[in-house]
N, C-alpha and C positions, 0 to 999 in steps of 0.2 A: 644609487640610493646613498644618501648623505647621513652620517651618524655624528652627532655632538656628544663628546664625552667630557663631563666635569669630573676632575679627579681630586679627591682629598687624600687623606693618608691614614687617619686614625682608625679607619674601618679595616685596614689591611690585617689579614690572618697573622696572629703572633704579636701585633703591636699592643702594648699595654702601658707604656710609659712614655712621657714627653721626651726623655733623652733618646728614644728610638725614632722619634719623628721630627725633631727640631734640628735645624742646621747647626753643626757644631757638636751635636751629642755624639758620644762615643760609638753608639751603635747605628747612628743614622745612615751611614753609607750601605750597610747590609740591608736595612729595612727599605731603602729607596729601591733596591734591586727587587725586593719581593713586591712592592707596589708596582713596579714597572711589569713584573710578570702577570699581575692581576689585570691590569690595563690591556696588555697584550692579549690575554685570554679572552677578555671581552671583545676585542677587536677580531681576533680569529674566529670566535663563535659567529660574530655578525657576518663575517666574510663567508662562512659556510653557508649562511642563509642568503647570500647575494648582496650584501652591502659592499659598496665599492669606494666610498670616500669617508674619511674621518678627520675630525679636528678634535685634538686632546687640549682642553683648557686646564693648565696646571693651576689648581685652586687652593693649594695647601700653604700656609704660613707666608713666606715671601714669594711663593708661586714660581720657583725656579728649582724644582727638585729632580727633574728628570733629563735623561740623556737623549736628545732628539733622535740620534741615529739608532737608538735601541728600541724605538717604537715600531710595532709591527704595522703592516698594511700601509706603509709609506704615509702614515698619518701626519697631518700638519700639527704643529705644537706651539700653542699660545702660552706665553709665559711673561713674567714680570710682577713686581709687587705693587704697581698701581694700575688698576683696570676700572674705569667708571662702572662697568657692570659686574665687576668682582668675579664670583664663581660661575656666572653665566655669561661672562664676555665672549663674544663671537657668535652666539646663537642668533639666527634670524629665521624667517619663515621659509627659507629654502631647504632647511634640514627636514628629514623624514622622521627622525627619533632622537631621544635623548637617553644617554646612559649616566648614571651617577656611581662612580666607582670609588670604593673605600670610604664611604660616608659614615657618620657616627651619629649617635643619639643626641637629643637636645639637652640643654642645661636643665630643663625641668623634668627629665626622665629619671626613673628610679634605677640608678646604678649602671647605665650604659657606660662602657669602658671609654675613658677620656672625653666624656660628654661635655658639650659646650654649645653655644649658639652664637656664632660669628666672633663675638668678642667677650670671653668670659668675665673679664674684669667689670664690664659694665652691665650685661644682660643676665638677669635671673631667669627669665621666661619671655618667650614670645608666642603669641596666639594669633590665628587667622580666623575670624568669625567665631571667636571663643574656643577654637580647638587648639591644643598646644601644638606649636610647629617647631620642628628642627630646621636645620639648614635646607634639607630636601624639601620641606613644605614651604619654606619662604622662596626658595628658588622655583617652585611650581608656579608662582606668580608670573615669572618670565615665560615659562612654557605656556601658560594660559594666554598670555599676551600674543604670543606668535602662533598659538594653535599647533604646537609640536608635542606629541605625547612623549611623557617620561616612561619608558618601557622596561628599564633595568635599574636595580639598585643592589649594591654589594656592601656588606658590612655585618654588624651584629643583628641579633633577632629584634632587639628594641628598635634600631633603625629601620629594619624591614616593616615593622608594625607602624611606626610613626609616619613613614612615607605612603604606606597604603592608604592612610587617611585622606590624602590629597591626590593620590594617583591610583585610583581603583583598578584592579586587575594587573598591577605592575608585577613583573617577574622579579623575584628577589633570590640573590645568592647569599644565603646565611653562612658566612665563613668562620664565625665565632660566636659563642654565647657568653655574655658578660656575667661574671660572678659578683663584681664590684666596679667601682669607677676606676680601679687600677689593677684589675684581674680579669682574665677570661680564659675559657677553654677554646682552643682553635683547632681547625682542621690542619693537617699537614699541607705546607704550601703547595705541593703538586695536586693534592686533593682539592684544595681551595680553587686552584686554577681550573681543574676539570669541571667543577661545579659551575664556575662563572662562565666558562666556554659553553657549557650546555644551556645555561639559562640565557645567555646572550643570543645564542642561535635560536632558541625557542621564541624569544621576544621579538626577533625580526621575522620569523616564520609567521607569527600571530599578528604582526603589524596591521593588517587590515582591519582587525577587530579591536584594536587599541583604543582606550577612551582618553579624552582630553583631561587635563588637571581639573580636579573638582574644586573649583573656587567660585562660589556664588558672588555675584556682583549686585549692588555695591558691596565692597568688601572693606573690613575693618582689621587692621593689623595692630594688636595691642602689644606693648612693651612693658615689662616689669624691670625696674632697674635695681642695682645692687647698692646704689647710694644716691643721695639727692642731687650731688654734683653733676652726675651724668644726666639726670632727668631735667635738671635746669638747662644744661647746654641744649638738649634735644628740643626743648620748648622753644628755642630761638629759630628753629628752622620753619620755613613756610610749609604748611600742610601738616604740622605736627601739633597736636593738641594735648596739652598737659592735663591728665585727668586725676592726678593725686601727687602726694609728695614723692612717690617712687614709681609713677606710672604715667604712660603717655599712649596716644593712639594716632593712627593715620587711616583715614577713611576716603575711599573714592571708587569711581566707576572704571578707572583705568588701572589694571593690575601692574602694568609696566611702571607707571608713575608711582604707585605705592612702594614698589620695590625700589625704585631709584631714591625715593625720599628715605626709606629705611637705610639704604646704603650710605646716604649722606649722614644720617645719624651715626652709623658705625664709624665713618672716617672722622667725623668730628670728635667722638668720645675717645677714639684712639689717640687723639692729641692732647688729652688730659693726662698729665704726669702727677701722680700722687706723692 
């Protein structure tokens, strides 16, 4: 049984500030250890339920945050700052389930700690078929394309709620509750790991009844930009229709192509230096 794990960092219990989760931050080394503990808890719980093979796609910041030999379950480790499929690089139809570990709320959420959507300088909000989507929702397009269910998400309560919109029946490990975008009440790290381990085990035990990502096709991914410069750049990409001064959309029958087009928008916008 193969499990694909996409790991971010902002959703880790205790993380509330960029200094804690950006390479070079004074507290970064400590919090990467906490992140590793939460990833390992998810792996351990899945192993208890019979999972045997794991791939961890490091999907945070420059995507090189973990120590490979510290990962449980002899997990494979996919890292590096340029990946064509970004947070979902490495997923294919051979996997049985997807875990989203240490995810966070969308830029359009109300006060989810460290909320953003892929590239906060460019994107004010992203929707799928009119529903506000965070990174979990956007990434569910890839899960839908390969017909692999997303069965676990860890992070704050807002992240759990946003993910449920696209992944009905998902198991959520809520390890903190946001007070504002820069404060949260978190479980003790040991308690957070215990909860993640239990939810991961339950997710794999219930895998036979797991539902696929709920993305109706044809689908439209809408983007609201923070400035017209980004919107103008996006409009140059094939498959992107500019719908306003600060808005654009991507529509199609192929969820993988929609996702890939969106990632092209992300990468192009990242190149704009203000």
